[in-house]
N, C-alpha and C positions, 0 to 999 in steps of 0.2 A: 269602474266606480269602486270607491272604498267606503266602508261603513265602520262604525264603532261597535262596541260590544252590545249595544242596545238595538242595533240594526238601523241606526239613523245615518243618513248620508254625511260623509265627511269631505270627500274630494272626488272629482270625476274628470275624465278627459274624453271629449267627444271624438269619435273616429268615423271615417267614411264607412258605409255599409259593406263594402267589398274588402276592407282590410281586416287583419286579425287583431283582436284585443291583446294578444300576447305581446305585441310590439310596444304597447303602452305600459306594461307592468313596471319596468324600471323607472320611467319618468313619474309614474304615479306614486311609487314608494320613496323617491328621493325627497329628502328633507323631513321625512317622518321618523318617529321613534316608537314603533309598535313593540309590544312584548311578543306577539305571535303574528304570523302572516298565514292566513288560511286561504287556500286556493284549491282548485280542482286539478286533475291530471294534465289538463292542457297547459298548465304553467310549470310543469316539471321539466326544468332544464338546469344544467349545471350553472349557467350564467345567472339565472334568477335565484337559485338556491344559495350560491356563493354571495350574491349581493345581499340577500336577507341575513346571512350570518355575519357579514361585514358590518351591518348596522345594528348588531347585537340583538337580533330577534331570532325567534325559533321558527323555522319553516314547517308548517303543517300542510304538506302537499303530498298526496299519495304518489308513489312512483309509478311510472308507466310499466306496462307488462313486458315491454321489450328491453328494459334496462338489464344489463348484465349483473350489476350489483344493486340489489333492491335496498333502498334506504328505509329506515324505520320512521314512522310518523305516529303521532298520538291520535288514535282513533276516537277517543272520547272528545278531545278538543275539536277534531274534524267535524263532529256532528253540528257544531255551531256555524258551519258554512251555509246552512239554510237561511241565516240572517240576511245575507246578500240577495238570495233568491226571493225572499219575502219582500225585501226593499224594492226590487225590480217589479214585483207584482203590485206593490202599492203605487209605484210610479205609473204603471200601466192603467191604473184606475182613472188617471187624467186623460181624457179622450184625445186631446191635441198631442199629447206625448205618445200615446199608444199607436195612433195612426200617422205619426210624423206629419202633422198638419202643416207645420212651418217648414219650408224647404230651405230657407236661408239659415246658415249655421248660427249666426249671432242671435237670431230670433228663437231658434230651437233651444240654444243654450240658455237663453233668458227664461224660457218656459220651464226648463229643468231646474234652474235656480229657484224659480218661484215655487214650484212643486216641492222641492227639497226644503225650502223655508217653511212651507205649510206643514210638512211632516215634522219639523222640529217644534212647531208650535202646538200641535195637537197632543 
């Protein structure tokens, strides 16, 4: 999921529960023109960081501890990563989303779109 600077949902890609969200980072970012891309250590890979710099954005991703060359990242801007966490918490307030009530993908996506629309309206 991607959110804007106010923590409102912008774009999401639904993945199966057993797959990694890491695989959807590049498709999620394609076609977007952000100034900064803020993500956690799980998205620290050369492929993602290079893609972010190719779209003229600044990657704000802390390097993993096992990297030989530790990249610098802006720790002040990284504090805004809590916006996406708060967005997920707001979405989980909708019971059918939190419990994955709908098992069919298109129905579950529809619920997420509906909840995101509500968040934009309030």
